[in-house]
GUBAPA-460988 format. One record per residue: residue number from 1; residue in three letters; y, x, z of N, C-alpha, C, O in turn. Coordinates in nm, 4 decimals, padded with zeros to 6 digits. Atoms other than C-alpha are relative to their C-alpha. Last residue first. Layout:
BEGIN
<num = NUM	residuo = ALA	n.yy = Y	n.xx = X	n.zz = Z	ca.yy = Y	ca.xx = X	ca.zz = Z	c.yy = Y	c.xx = X	c.zz = Z	o.yy = Y	o.xx = X	o.zz = Z>
...
//
This chain:
BEGIN
<num = 86	residuo = ARG	n.yy = 00.0279	n.xx = -00.0603	n.zz = 00.1308	ca.yy = 02.4391	ca.xx = 01.6240	ca.zz = -01.1941	c.yy = 00.0847	c.xx = 00.1196	c.zz = -00.0214	o.yy = 00.0755	o.xx = 00.1839	o.zz = -00.1260>
<num = 85	residuo = ARG	n.yy = -00.0842	n.xx = -00.1181	n.zz = 00.0203	ca.yy = 02.4150	ca.xx = 01.4914	ca.zz = -00.8429	c.yy = -00.0399	c.xx = 00.0639	c.zz = -00.1314	o.yy = -00.1547	o.xx = 00.1047	o.zz = -00.1493>
<num = 84	residuo = SER	n.yy = 00.0678	n.xx = -00.1135	n.zz = 00.0610	ca.yy = 02.2813	ca.xx = 01.1369	ca.zz = -00.8098	c.yy = 00.0997	c.xx = 00.1138	c.zz = -00.0239	o.yy = 00.2175	o.xx = 00.0907	o.zz = -00.0514>
<num = 83	residuo = ASP	n.yy = -00.0133	n.xx = -00.1193	n.zz = -00.0823	ca.yy = 02.4578	ca.xx = 00.9092	ca.zz = -00.5610	c.yy = -00.0689	c.xx = 00.1239	c.zz = -00.0594	o.yy = -00.0856	o.xx = 00.2251	o.zz = 00.0085>
<num = 82	residuo = GLN	n.yy = -00.1404	n.xx = -00.0322	n.zz = -00.0213	ca.yy = 02.5231	ca.xx = 00.6267	ca.zz = -00.8053	c.yy = 00.0178	c.xx = 00.1290	c.zz = 00.0770	o.yy = 00.1184	o.xx = 00.1978	o.zz = 00.0599>
<num = 81	residuo = ARG	n.yy = -00.0469	n.xx = 00.0301	n.zz = -00.1344	ca.yy = 02.1618	ca.xx = 00.6230	ca.zz = -00.9217	c.yy = 00.1451	c.xx = 00.0434	c.zz = 00.0137	o.yy = 00.1874	o.xx = 00.1407	o.zz = -00.0487>
<num = 80	residuo = PRO	n.yy = 00.0202	n.xx = -00.1019	n.zz = -00.1038	ca.yy = 02.1070	ca.xx = 00.6340	ca.zz = -01.2943	c.yy = 00.0552	c.xx = -00.0449	c.zz = 00.1349	o.yy = 00.1383	o.xx = -00.1353	o.zz = 00.1431>
<num = 79	residuo = GLY	n.yy = -00.0802	n.xx = -00.1210	n.zz = 00.0087	ca.yy = 02.0783	ca.xx = 00.3242	ca.zz = -01.5112	c.yy = -00.0234	c.xx = 00.0951	c.zz = 00.1144	o.yy = -00.1049	o.xx = 00.0684	o.zz = 00.2028>
<num = 78	residuo = HIS	n.yy = 00.0177	n.xx = -00.0825	n.zz = 00.1190	ca.yy = 01.9589	ca.xx = -00.0328	ca.zz = -01.4680	c.yy = 00.0900	c.xx = 00.1226	c.zz = 00.0052	o.yy = 00.2059	o.xx = 00.1125	o.zz = 00.0456>
<num = 77	residuo = ALA	n.yy = -00.1134	n.xx = 00.0123	n.zz = 00.0897	ca.yy = 01.9592	ca.xx = -00.1709	ca.zz = -01.1154	c.yy = -00.0199	c.xx = 00.0971	c.zz = -00.1154	o.yy = -00.0689	o.xx = 00.2084	o.zz = -00.0959>
<num = 76	residuo = LYS	n.yy = -00.0450	n.xx = -00.1241	n.zz = 00.0614	ca.yy = 01.6167	ca.xx = -00.1905	ca.zz = -00.9584	c.yy = 00.1167	c.xx = -00.0311	c.zz = -00.0906	o.yy = 00.1042	o.xx = -00.1126	o.zz = -00.1820>
<num = 75	residuo = LYS	n.yy = -00.1043	n.xx = 00.0172	n.zz = 00.1007	ca.yy = 01.4984	ca.xx = -00.4555	ca.zz = -00.7178	c.yy = 00.0394	c.xx = 00.1369	c.zz = -00.0533	o.yy = 00.0386	o.xx = 00.2360	o.zz = 00.0197>
<num = 74	residuo = THR	n.yy = -00.0493	n.xx = -00.1263	n.zz = 00.0528	ca.yy = 01.1733	ca.xx = -00.4703	ca.zz = -00.5197	c.yy = 00.1024	c.xx = -00.0283	c.zz = -00.1091	o.yy = 00.0748	o.xx = -00.1037	o.zz = -00.2025>
<num = 73	residuo = PRO	n.yy = 00.0545	n.xx = -00.0499	n.zz = 00.1253	ca.yy = 01.1359	ca.xx = -00.8009	ca.zz = -00.3394	c.yy = 00.0622	c.xx = 00.1320	c.zz = -00.0422	o.yy = 00.1723	o.xx = 00.1676	o.zz = -00.0001>
<num = 72	residuo = LYS	n.yy = 00.0212	n.xx = 00.0569	n.zz = 00.1317	ca.yy = 01.0590	ca.xx = -00.7002	ca.zz = -00.0664	c.yy = 00.1004	c.xx = -00.1098	c.zz = -00.0274	o.yy = 00.1543	o.xx = -00.1618	o.zz = 00.0703>
<num = 71	residuo = ASP	n.yy = -00.1061	n.xx = -00.0245	n.zz = 00.0973	ca.yy = 01.1952	ca.xx = -00.4894	ca.zz = 00.2194	c.yy = -00.0257	c.xx = -00.0571	c.zz = -00.1387	o.yy = 00.0374	o.xx = -00.0121	o.zz = -00.2344>
<num = 70	residuo = ALA	n.yy = -00.1328	n.xx = 00.0457	n.zz = -00.0374	ca.yy = 00.9971	ca.xx = -00.6286	ca.zz = 00.5141	c.yy = 00.1033	c.xx = 00.0130	c.zz = -00.1103	o.yy = 00.1946	o.xx = -00.0691	o.zz = -00.1178>
<num = 69	residuo = VAL	n.yy = -00.0816	n.xx = -00.1177	n.zz = -00.0252	ca.yy = 00.6526	ca.xx = -00.5952	ca.zz = 00.3599	c.yy = 00.1434	c.xx = -00.0466	c.zz = 00.0198	o.yy = 00.1912	o.xx = -00.1345	o.zz = -00.0518>
<num = 68	residuo = GLU	n.yy = -00.1421	n.xx = 00.0133	n.zz = 00.0271	ca.yy = 00.3990	ca.xx = -00.8769	ca.zz = 00.3761	c.yy = 00.0711	c.xx = 00.1296	c.zz = 00.0358	o.yy = 00.0343	o.xx = 00.1968	o.zz = 00.1322>
<num = 67	residuo = ASP	n.yy = -00.0873	n.xx = -00.0100	n.zz = -00.1169	ca.yy = 00.0243	ca.xx = -00.8342	ca.zz = 00.3519	c.yy = 00.1455	c.xx = -00.0144	c.zz = -00.0439	o.yy = 00.1760	o.xx = -00.0116	o.zz = -00.1631>
<num = 66	residuo = ILE	n.yy = 00.0868	n.xx = 00.0187	n.zz = -00.1167	ca.yy = -00.2496	ca.xx = -00.9343	ca.zz = 00.1068	c.yy = 00.0829	c.xx = 00.0061	c.zz = 00.1274	o.yy = 00.0536	o.xx = -00.0643	o.zz = 00.2241>
<num = 65	residuo = ALA	n.yy = -00.0347	n.xx = -00.0763	n.zz = -00.1203	ca.yy = -00.0232	ca.xx = -00.9839	ca.zz = -00.1941	c.yy = -00.0954	c.xx = -00.0335	c.zz = 00.1127	o.yy = -00.1284	o.xx = -00.1500	o.zz = 00.1345>
<num = 64	residuo = VAL	n.yy = -00.0437	n.xx = 00.0864	n.zz = -00.1102	ca.yy = -00.1872	ca.xx = -01.1141	ca.zz = -00.5109	c.yy = 00.0236	c.xx = 00.0865	c.zz = 00.1235	o.yy = -00.0519	o.xx = 00.1797	o.zz = 00.1513>
<num = 63	residuo = LEU	n.yy = 00.0076	n.xx = -00.0536	n.zz = -00.1354	ca.yy = -00.2114	ca.xx = -00.9188	ca.zz = -00.8368	c.yy = 00.0499	c.xx = -00.1023	c.zz = 00.1020	o.yy = 00.1480	o.xx = -00.1729	o.zz = 00.0785>
<num = 62	residuo = GLN	n.yy = 00.1400	n.xx = 00.0026	n.zz = -00.0432	ca.yy = -00.2941	ca.xx = -01.0597	ca.zz = -01.1830	c.yy = -00.0195	c.xx = 00.0566	c.zz = 00.1407	o.yy = -00.1330	o.xx = 00.0725	o.zz = 00.1855>
<num = 61	residuo = PRO	n.yy = 00.0530	n.xx = 00.1348	n.zz = -00.0250	ca.yy = 00.0696	ca.xx = -01.1575	ca.zz = -01.2505	c.yy = -00.1455	c.xx = -00.0048	c.zz = 00.0474	o.yy = -00.1869	o.xx = -00.1051	o.zz = 00.1056>
<num = 60	residuo = GLU	n.yy = -00.0361	n.xx = 00.0619	n.zz = -00.1271	ca.yy = 00.1902	ca.xx = -00.7946	ca.zz = -01.1948	c.yy = -00.0614	c.xx = -00.1391	c.zz = 00.0214	o.yy = -00.1046	o.xx = -00.1677	o.zz = 00.1331>
<num = 59	residuo = ASP	n.yy = -00.1070	n.xx = 00.0979	n.zz = 00.0154	ca.yy = 00.0026	ca.xx = -00.6415	ca.zz = -01.4866	c.yy = 00.0246	c.xx = -00.0705	c.zz = 00.1327	o.yy = -00.0694	o.xx = -00.1053	o.zz = 00.2041>
<num = 58	residuo = LEU	n.yy = 00.0417	n.xx = 00.1361	n.zz = 00.0310	ca.yy = -00.2072	ca.xx = -00.3427	ca.zz = -01.3803	c.yy = 00.1216	c.xx = -00.0894	c.zz = -00.0197	o.yy = 00.2305	o.xx = -00.0584	o.zz = 00.0285>
<num = 57	residuo = HIS	n.yy = -00.1185	n.xx = 00.0795	n.zz = 00.0307	ca.yy = -00.1700	ca.xx = 00.0346	ca.zz = -01.3619	c.yy = -00.0440	c.xx = -00.1358	c.zz = -00.0527	o.yy = -00.1196	o.xx = -00.1450	o.zz = -00.1495>
<num = 56	residuo = VAL	n.yy = 00.0189	n.xx = 00.0831	n.zz = 00.1185	ca.yy = -00.4444	ca.xx = 00.2336	ca.zz = -01.1886	c.yy = 00.1252	c.xx = -00.0854	c.zz = -00.0180	o.yy = 00.1923	o.xx = -00.1197	o.zz = 00.0793>
<num = 55	residuo = VAL	n.yy = -00.0845	n.xx = 00.1189	n.zz = 00.0074	ca.yy = -00.3847	ca.xx = 00.5242	ca.zz = -00.9492	c.yy = -00.0317	c.xx = -00.0742	c.zz = -00.1293	o.yy = -00.0476	o.xx = -00.0125	o.zz = -00.2347>
<num = 54	residuo = GLU	n.yy = -00.1215	n.xx = -00.0079	n.zz = 00.0810	ca.yy = -00.6776	ca.xx = 00.7663	ca.zz = -00.9322	c.yy = 00.0768	c.xx = -00.1327	c.zz = 00.0068	o.yy = 00.0184	o.xx = -00.2392	o.zz = 00.0261>
<num = 53	residuo = ARG	n.yy = 00.0065	n.xx = 00.0447	n.zz = 00.1392	ca.yy = -00.9323	ca.xx = 00.7401	ca.zz = -00.6520	c.yy = 00.1353	c.xx = 00.0126	c.zz = -00.0683	o.yy = 00.2391	o.xx = 00.0169	o.zz = -00.0024>
<num = 52	residuo = ILE	n.yy = -00.0977	n.xx = 00.1044	n.zz = 00.0283	ca.yy = -00.9201	ca.xx = 00.9504	ca.zz = -00.3344	c.yy = -00.0076	c.xx = -00.0354	c.zz = -00.1480	o.yy = -00.0152	o.xx = 00.0531	o.zz = -00.2333>
<num = 51	residuo = ASN	n.yy = -00.1309	n.xx = -00.0419	n.zz = 00.0507	ca.yy = -01.2391	ca.xx = 01.1485	ca.zz = -00.2846	c.yy = 00.0913	c.xx = -00.1200	c.zz = -00.0227	o.yy = 00.0450	o.xx = -00.2327	o.zz = -00.0406>
<num = 50	residuo = GLY	n.yy = -00.0962	n.xx = -00.0045	n.zz = -00.1088	ca.yy = -01.5352	ca.xx = 01.0578	ca.zz = -00.0626	c.yy = 00.1395	c.xx = 00.0461	c.zz = -00.0413	o.yy = 00.2223	o.xx = 00.0785	o.zz = 00.0438>
<num = 49	residuo = HIS	n.yy = 00.0001	n.xx = -00.1345	n.zz = -00.0581	ca.yy = -01.7957	ca.xx = 01.1489	ca.zz = -00.3245	c.yy = 00.0987	c.xx = 00.0151	c.zz = 00.1145	o.yy = 00.1160	o.xx = 00.1247	o.zz = 00.1679>
<num = 48	residuo = GLU	n.yy = 00.1328	n.xx = -00.0272	n.zz = -00.0564	ca.yy = -01.8768	ca.xx = 00.7845	ca.zz = -00.4146	c.yy = -00.0120	c.xx = 00.1385	c.zz = 00.0627	o.yy = -00.1055	o.xx = 00.1632	o.zz = 00.1388>
<num = 47	residuo = ASP	n.yy = 00.1095	n.xx = 00.0021	n.zz = 00.0964	ca.yy = -01.5061	ca.xx = 00.7080	ca.zz = -00.4613	c.yy = -00.1310	c.xx = 00.0396	c.zz = 00.0680	o.yy = -00.1345	o.xx = 00.0609	o.zz = 00.1891>
<num = 46	residuo = LEU	n.yy = 00.0280	n.xx = -00.1319	n.zz = 00.0558	ca.yy = -01.2715	ca.xx = 00.6197	ca.zz = -00.1758	c.yy = -00.1127	c.xx = -00.0109	c.zz = -00.1017	o.yy = -00.1873	o.xx = -00.1088	o.zz = -00.1020>
<num = 45	residuo = GLU	n.yy = 00.1367	n.xx = -00.0509	n.zz = -00.0124	ca.yy = -01.1521	ca.xx = 00.2641	ca.zz = -00.1184	c.yy = -00.0125	c.xx = 00.1382	c.zz = -00.0630	o.yy = 00.0490	o.xx = 00.1659	o.zz = -00.1660>
<num = 44	residuo = ILE	n.yy = 00.0238	n.xx = -00.0365	n.zz = -00.1398	ca.yy = -00.7801	ca.xx = 00.2019	ca.zz = -00.0726	c.yy = -00.1373	c.xx = 00.0643	c.zz = 00.0159	o.yy = -00.1544	o.xx = 00.1589	o.zz = 00.0928>
<num = 43	residuo = PRO	n.yy = 00.1121	n.xx = 00.0643	n.zz = -00.0684	ca.yy = -00.7005	ca.xx = 00.2031	ca.zz = -00.4453	c.yy = -00.0191	c.xx = 00.0520	c.zz = 00.1424	o.yy = -00.0009	o.xx = 00.1708	o.zz = 00.1689>
<num = 42	residuo = GLN	n.yy = 00.0833	n.xx = -00.1074	n.zz = -00.0558	ca.yy = -00.3504	ca.xx = 00.3285	ca.zz = -00.5372	c.yy = -00.1138	c.xx = -00.0661	c.zz = 00.0762	o.yy = -00.0907	o.xx = -00.1221	o.zz = 00.1834>
<num = 41	residuo = LEU	n.yy = 00.0782	n.xx = 00.0350	n.zz = -00.1181	ca.yy = -00.1999	ca.xx = 00.0531	ca.zz = -00.7575	c.yy = -00.0874	c.xx = 00.1183	c.zz = 00.0411	o.yy = -00.1714	o.xx = 00.1640	o.zz = -00.0365>
<num = 40	residuo = GLY	n.yy = 00.0916	n.xx = -00.1097	n.zz = -00.0282	ca.yy = 00.0780	ca.xx = 00.1216	ca.zz = -01.0080	c.yy = -00.0681	c.xx = -00.0268	c.zz = 00.1332	o.yy = -00.0014	o.xx = -00.0411	o.zz = 00.2356>
<num = 39	residuo = VAL	n.yy = 00.0021	n.xx = -00.0496	n.zz = -00.1377	ca.yy = 00.2305	ca.xx = -00.2134	ca.zz = -01.1025	c.yy = -00.1032	c.xx = 00.1118	c.zz = 00.0103	o.yy = -00.2179	o.xx = 00.0958	o.zz = -00.0313>
<num = 38	residuo = ARG	n.yy = 00.1258	n.xx = -00.0659	n.zz = -00.0332	ca.yy = 00.3306	ca.xx = -00.3208	ca.zz = -01.4536	c.yy = 00.0120	c.xx = 00.0624	c.zz = 00.1380	o.yy = 00.1176	o.xx = 00.1134	o.zz = 00.1756>
<num = 37	residuo = THR	n.yy = -00.0129	n.xx = -00.0770	n.zz = -00.1230	ca.yy = 00.6037	ca.xx = -00.5744	ca.zz = -01.5285	c.yy = -00.1373	c.xx = 00.0548	c.zz = 00.0355	o.yy = -00.2320	o.xx = -00.0210	o.zz = 00.0567>
<num = 36	residuo = CYS	n.yy = 00.1244	n.xx = -00.0254	n.zz = -00.0723	ca.yy = 00.6139	ca.xx = -00.6931	ca.zz = -01.8893	c.yy = 00.0288	c.xx = 00.0840	c.zz = 00.1243	o.yy = 00.0975	o.xx = 00.1858	o.zz = 00.1162>
<num = 35	residuo = GLY	n.yy = 00.0277	n.xx = 00.0923	n.zz = -00.1089	ca.yy = 00.9507	ca.xx = -00.8307	ca.zz = -01.9982	c.yy = -00.1277	c.xx = 00.0215	c.zz = 00.0779	o.yy = -00.1493	o.xx = -00.0466	o.zz = 00.1781>
<num = 34	residuo = TYR	n.yy = 00.0148	n.xx = 00.1388	n.zz = 00.0434	ca.yy = 01.0054	ca.xx = -00.6805	ca.zz = -02.3423	c.yy = -00.0527	c.xx = -00.0925	c.zz = 00.1090	o.yy = -00.1160	o.xx = -00.1939	o.zz = 00.0793>
<num = 33	residuo = ARG	n.yy = -00.1109	n.xx = 00.0526	n.zz = 00.0801	ca.yy = 01.1473	ca.xx = -00.3450	ca.zz = -02.2338	c.yy = -00.0117	c.xx = -00.1481	c.zz = -00.0327	o.yy = 00.0890	o.xx = -00.2187	o.zz = -00.0276>
<num = 32	residuo = TRP	n.yy = 00.0031	n.xx = -00.0366	n.zz = 00.1408	ca.yy = 00.8963	ca.xx = -00.2654	ca.zz = -01.9622	c.yy = 00.1048	c.xx = -00.0782	c.zz = -00.0778	o.yy = 00.1516	o.xx = -00.1830	o.zz = -00.0334>
<num = 31	residuo = PHE	n.yy = -00.0510	n.xx = 00.1131	n.zz = 00.0765	ca.yy = 00.9700	ca.xx = -00.2824	ca.zz = -01.5902	c.yy = 00.0107	c.xx = 00.0421	c.zz = -00.1468	o.yy = 00.0909	o.xx = 00.1286	o.zz = -00.1818>
<num = 30	residuo = ALA	n.yy = -00.0665	n.xx = -00.0363	n.zz = 00.1255	ca.yy = 00.7574	ca.xx = -00.0412	ca.zz = -01.3908	c.yy = 00.0386	c.xx = -00.1262	c.zz = -00.0761	o.yy = -00.0414	o.xx = -00.2185	o.zz = -00.0914>
<num = 29	residuo = VAL	n.yy = -00.0273	n.xx = 00.1241	n.zz = 00.0721	ca.yy = 00.6624	ca.xx = -00.0848	ca.zz = -01.0230	c.yy = 00.0810	c.xx = 00.0386	c.zz = -00.1234	o.yy = 00.1893	o.xx = 00.0959	o.zz = -00.1113>
<num = 28	residuo = CYS	n.yy = -00.0924	n.xx = -00.0040	n.zz = 00.1124	ca.yy = 00.4941	ca.xx = 00.2145	ca.zz = -00.8588	c.yy = 00.0182	c.xx = -00.1400	c.zz = -00.0557	o.yy = -00.0783	o.xx = -00.2158	o.zz = -00.0658>
<num = 27	residuo = VAL	n.yy = -00.0680	n.xx = -00.1288	n.zz = -00.0011	ca.yy = 00.2961	ca.xx = 00.2967	ca.zz = -00.5439	c.yy = 00.1037	c.xx = 00.0109	c.zz = -00.1109	o.yy = 00.1814	o.xx = 00.1063	o.zz = -00.1139>
<num = 26	residuo = VAL	n.yy = -00.0925	n.xx = -00.0108	n.zz = 00.1124	ca.yy = 00.1654	ca.xx = -00.0515	ca.zz = -00.4568	c.yy = 00.0743	c.xx = 00.1328	c.zz = 00.0136	o.yy = 00.1411	o.xx = 00.1568	o.zz = 00.1142>
<num = 25	residuo = LYS	n.yy = -00.1422	n.xx = -00.0016	n.zz = -00.0343	ca.yy = -00.1236	ca.xx = -00.0074	ca.zz = -00.2123	c.yy = 00.0829	c.xx = 00.0153	c.zz = -00.1273	o.yy = 00.0451	o.xx = 00.0886	o.zz = -00.2187>
<num = 24	residuo = GLY	n.yy = -00.0710	n.xx = -00.1258	n.zz = -00.0146	ca.yy = -00.4843	ca.xx = -00.1003	ca.zz = -00.2882	c.yy = 00.1458	c.xx = -00.0193	c.zz = 00.0374	o.yy = 00.1910	o.xx = -00.1312	o.zz = 00.0616>
<num = 23	residuo = THR	n.yy = -00.1057	n.xx = 00.0100	n.zz = -00.1003	ca.yy = -00.7557	ca.xx = -00.3593	ca.zz = -00.3298	c.yy = 00.0670	c.xx = 00.1353	c.zz = 00.0150	o.yy = 00.0007	o.xx = 00.2391	o.zz = 00.0158>
<num = 22	residuo = LEU	n.yy = -00.0508	n.xx = -00.1288	n.zz = -00.0451	ca.yy = -00.9739	ca.xx = -00.3972	ca.zz = -00.6416	c.yy = 00.1168	c.xx = -00.0204	c.zz = 00.0963	o.yy = 00.2092	o.xx = -00.0963	o.zz = 00.0672>
<num = 21	residuo = GLY	n.yy = 00.0167	n.xx = -00.0083	n.zz = -00.1447	ca.yy = -01.1293	ca.xx = -00.7460	ca.zz = -00.6613	c.yy = 00.0479	c.xx = 00.1309	c.zz = 00.0582	o.yy = 00.0344	o.xx = 00.1531	o.zz = 00.1786>
<num = 20	residuo = THR	n.yy = 00.1052	n.xx = -00.0950	n.zz = -00.0371	ca.yy = -01.1757	ca.xx = -00.7090	ca.zz = -01.0387	c.yy = -00.0284	c.xx = 00.0061	c.zz = 00.1498	o.yy = -00.1328	o.xx = 00.0572	o.zz = 00.1905>
<num = 19	residuo = ASP	n.yy = 00.1055	n.xx = -00.0128	n.zz = 00.1010	ca.yy = -00.9851	ca.xx = -01.0042	ca.zz = -01.1880	c.yy = -00.1153	c.xx = 00.0881	c.zz = 00.0459	o.yy = -00.2313	o.xx = 00.0550	o.zz = 00.0215>
<num = 18	residuo = ILE	n.yy = 00.0831	n.xx = 00.1209	n.zz = 00.0008	ca.yy = -00.7782	ca.xx = -01.1148	ca.zz = -00.8847	c.yy = -00.1130	c.xx = 00.0087	c.zz = -00.1022	o.yy = -00.2111	o.xx = -00.0649	o.zz = -00.0912>
<num = 17	residuo = ASP	n.yy = 00.0117	n.xx = 00.0415	n.zz = 00.1395	ca.yy = -00.6466	ca.xx = -00.7602	ca.zz = -00.8281	c.yy = -00.0954	c.xx = -00.1189	c.zz = -00.0053	o.yy = -00.2108	o.xx = -00.1073	o.zz = 00.0360>
<num = 16	residuo = LYS	n.yy = 00.1365	n.xx = 00.0095	n.zz = 00.0518	ca.yy = -00.5619	ca.xx = -00.7306	ca.zz = -00.4579	c.yy = 00.0061	c.xx = -00.0499	c.zz = -00.1434	o.yy = 00.0809	o.xx = -00.1426	o.zz = -00.1746>
<num = 15	residuo = VAL	n.yy = 00.0253	n.xx = 00.1083	n.zz = 00.0948	ca.yy = -00.2380	ca.xx = -00.6145	ca.zz = -00.2957	c.yy = -00.1446	c.xx = 00.0045	c.zz = -00.0472	o.yy = -00.2153	o.xx = 00.1034	o.zz = -00.0278>
<num = 14	residuo = THR	n.yy = 00.1415	n.xx = 00.0069	n.zz = 00.0344	ca.yy = -00.1248	ca.xx = -00.4053	ca.zz = 00.0017	c.yy = -00.0231	c.xx = -00.1226	c.zz = -00.0874	o.yy = 00.0163	o.xx = -00.2337	o.zz = -00.0520>
<num = 13	residuo = GLN	n.yy = 00.0678	n.xx = 00.1261	n.zz = -00.0324	ca.yy = 00.2512	ca.xx = -00.3439	ca.zz = 00.0014	c.yy = -00.1464	c.xx = 00.0068	c.zz = -00.0431	o.yy = -00.1785	o.xx = 00.0669	o.zz = -00.1457>
<num = 12	residuo = GLY	n.yy = 00.0718	n.xx = -00.0098	n.zz = -00.1264	ca.yy = 00.3762	ca.xx = 00.0148	ca.zz = 00.0024	c.yy = -00.0757	c.xx = -00.1253	c.zz = 00.0397	o.yy = -00.1510	o.xx = -00.1237	o.zz = 00.1371>
<num = 11	residuo = LEU	n.yy = 00.0690	n.xx = -00.1271	n.zz = -00.0170	ca.yy = 00.6348	ca.xx = -00.0473	ca.zz = -00.2687	c.yy = -00.0637	c.xx = 00.0065	c.zz = 00.1388	o.yy = -00.0009	o.xx = -00.0298	o.zz = 00.2383>
<num = 10	residuo = ALA	n.yy = -00.0823	n.xx = -00.1106	n.zz = -00.0491	ca.yy = 00.7221	ca.xx = -00.4151	ca.zz = -00.2872	c.yy = -00.0845	c.xx = 00.1267	c.zz = 00.0109	o.yy = -00.2064	o.xx = 00.1204	o.zz = 00.0273>
<num = 9	residuo = LEU	n.yy = 00.0731	n.xx = -00.0960	n.zz = -00.0820	ca.yy = 00.5743	ca.xx = -00.7016	ca.zz = -00.4884	c.yy = 00.0924	c.xx = 00.1143	c.zz = 00.0387	o.yy = 00.1868	o.xx = 00.1459	o.zz = -00.0338>
<num = 8	residuo = ASN	n.yy = 00.0416	n.xx = 00.0714	n.zz = -00.1213	ca.yy = 00.7526	ca.xx = -01.0101	ca.zz = -00.6226	c.yy = -00.0751	c.xx = 00.0915	c.zz = 00.0954	o.yy = -00.1056	o.xx = 00.0520	o.zz = 00.2080>
<num = 7	residuo = SER	n.yy = 00.1442	n.xx = 00.0132	n.zz = -00.0123	ca.yy = 00.9319	ca.xx = -00.7871	ca.zz = -00.8719	c.yy = -00.0293	c.xx = -00.0763	c.zz = 00.1276	o.yy = 00.0459	o.xx = -00.0670	o.zz = 00.2246>
<num = 6	residuo = GLU	n.yy = 00.0580	n.xx = 00.0363	n.zz = -00.1290	ca.yy = 01.2900	ca.xx = -00.7934	ca.zz = -00.9866	c.yy = -00.1509	c.xx = -00.0086	c.zz = -00.0098	o.yy = -00.2075	o.xx = -00.0393	o.zz = -00.1147>
<num = 5	residuo = TYR	n.yy = 00.1419	n.xx = 00.0311	n.zz = 00.0108	ca.yy = 01.4966	ca.xx = -00.6347	ca.zz = -01.2637	c.yy = -00.0531	c.xx = -00.0294	c.zz = 00.1388	o.yy = -00.0087	o.xx = 00.0307	o.zz = 00.2366>
<num = 4	residuo = GLN	n.yy = 00.0675	n.xx = 00.0071	n.zz = -00.1293	ca.yy = 01.8758	ca.xx = -00.6315	ca.zz = -01.2951	c.yy = -00.1459	c.xx = -00.0412	c.zz = -00.0211	o.yy = -00.1735	o.xx = -00.1358	o.zz = -00.0949>
<num = 3	residuo = ASN	n.yy = 00.0411	n.xx = -00.1363	n.zz = -00.0343	ca.yy = 02.0579	ca.xx = -00.5178	ca.zz = -01.6116	c.yy = -00.0723	c.xx = 00.0058	c.zz = 00.1332	o.yy = -00.0898	o.xx = 00.1148	o.zz = 00.1877>
<num = 2	residuo = THR	n.yy = -00.0456	n.xx = -00.0515	n.zz = -00.1289	ca.yy = 02.0807	ca.xx = -00.8694	ca.zz = -01.7523	c.yy = -00.0502	c.xx = 00.1426	c.zz = 00.0231	o.yy = -00.1504	o.xx = 00.1840	o.zz = -00.0352>
<num = 1	residuo = MET	n.yy = 00.1052	n.xx = -00.0735	n.zz = -00.0691	ca.yy = 02.0480	ca.xx = -00.9706	ca.zz = -02.1142	c.yy = 00.0588	c.xx = 00.0611	c.zz = 00.1272	o.yy = 00.1683	o.xx = 00.1174	o.zz = 00.1255>
//
Protein backbone atom coordinates (compact mmCIF):
# COMPACT_ATOMS: atom_id res chain seq x y z
CA UNK A 1 0.00 0.00 0.00
CA UNK A 2 1.33 3.41 -0.93
CA UNK A 3 1.23 6.54 1.20
CA UNK A 4 0.57 8.83 -1.79
CA UNK A 5 -2.92 9.86 -2.89
CA UNK A 6 -3.89 11.63 -6.11
CA UNK A 7 -6.94 13.33 -7.51
CA UNK A 8 -7.68 14.47 -11.06
CA UNK A 9 -9.23 17.63 -9.62
CA UNK A 10 -7.47 20.54 -7.92
CA UNK A 11 -8.56 22.92 -5.19
CA UNK A 12 -10.24 25.98 -6.69
CA UNK A 13 -11.11 24.23 -9.95
CA UNK A 14 -14.62 24.68 -11.36
CA UNK A 15 -16.42 21.35 -11.85
CA UNK A 16 -19.88 20.08 -12.77
CA UNK A 17 -21.79 17.11 -11.33
CA UNK A 18 -22.90 14.95 -14.29
CA UNK A 19 -25.88 13.56 -12.33
CA UNK A 20 -27.50 16.80 -11.11
CA UNK A 21 -25.87 19.53 -13.23
CA UNK A 22 -24.64 21.31 -10.07
CA UNK A 23 -21.65 23.58 -10.82
CA UNK A 24 -19.18 24.79 -8.24
CA UNK A 25 -15.62 25.17 -6.98
CA UNK A 26 -13.59 22.36 -5.40
CA UNK A 27 -12.92 23.32 -1.77
CA UNK A 28 -11.94 19.92 -0.36
CA UNK A 29 -10.58 16.58 -1.59
CA UNK A 30 -10.84 13.67 0.87
CA UNK A 31 -9.22 10.28 0.41
CA UNK A 32 -11.08 7.54 2.26
CA UNK A 33 -9.46 4.39 3.60
CA UNK A 34 -10.84 1.95 1.04
CA UNK A 35 -10.17 3.99 -2.09
CA UNK A 36 -13.15 6.33 -2.32
CA UNK A 37 -12.25 9.92 -3.20
CA UNK A 38 -14.83 12.50 -2.15
CA UNK A 39 -14.80 16.13 -3.29
CA UNK A 40 -16.26 19.07 -1.38
CA UNK A 41 -18.06 21.28 -3.89
CA UNK A 42 -19.06 24.90 -3.10
CA UNK A 43 -21.98 25.66 -5.45
CA UNK A 44 -21.60 28.82 -7.55
CA UNK A 45 -25.32 29.57 -7.71
CA UNK A 46 -26.94 31.34 -4.77
CA UNK A 47 -30.12 30.02 -3.15
CA UNK A 48 -33.56 31.59 -3.65
CA UNK A 49 -32.84 34.18 -0.91
CA UNK A 50 -29.48 35.23 -2.36
CA UNK A 51 -27.44 33.34 0.23
CA UNK A 52 -24.39 31.17 -0.38
CA UNK A 53 -25.29 27.47 -0.53
CA UNK A 54 -23.76 24.84 1.73
CA UNK A 55 -20.82 22.74 0.53
CA UNK A 56 -21.86 19.32 -0.80
CA UNK A 57 -19.61 16.25 -0.89
CA UNK A 58 -19.69 14.08 -4.01
CA UNK A 59 -17.76 11.13 -5.43
CA UNK A 60 -14.95 12.23 -7.72
CA UNK A 61 -15.94 10.01 -10.73
CA UNK A 62 -19.27 11.86 -11.14
CA UNK A 63 -17.55 15.25 -11.54
CA UNK A 64 -16.15 16.74 -14.76
CA UNK A 65 -13.74 19.67 -14.90
CA UNK A 66 -15.01 22.83 -16.57
CA UNK A 67 -11.75 24.79 -16.33
CA UNK A 68 -8.09 23.97 -15.90
CA UNK A 69 -5.99 24.89 -12.88
CA UNK A 70 -2.22 25.22 -13.10
CA UNK A 71 -1.37 23.22 -9.97
CA UNK A 72 -3.35 20.03 -10.59
CA UNK A 73 -3.36 17.11 -9.84
CA UNK A 74 -3.85 17.43 -6.10
CA UNK A 75 -1.39 15.24 -4.19
CA UNK A 76 -1.24 14.53 -0.49
CA UNK A 77 1.51 12.67 1.30
CA UNK A 78 0.30 10.60 4.24
CA UNK A 79 0.98 12.00 7.70
CA UNK A 80 1.65 15.41 9.22
CA UNK A 81 3.31 18.23 7.36
CA UNK A 82 7.09 18.43 7.67
CA UNK A 83 6.97 22.11 8.61
CA UNK A 84 4.33 21.74 11.33
CA UNK A 85 5.18 23.17 14.75
CA UNK A 86 4.22 21.04 17.69
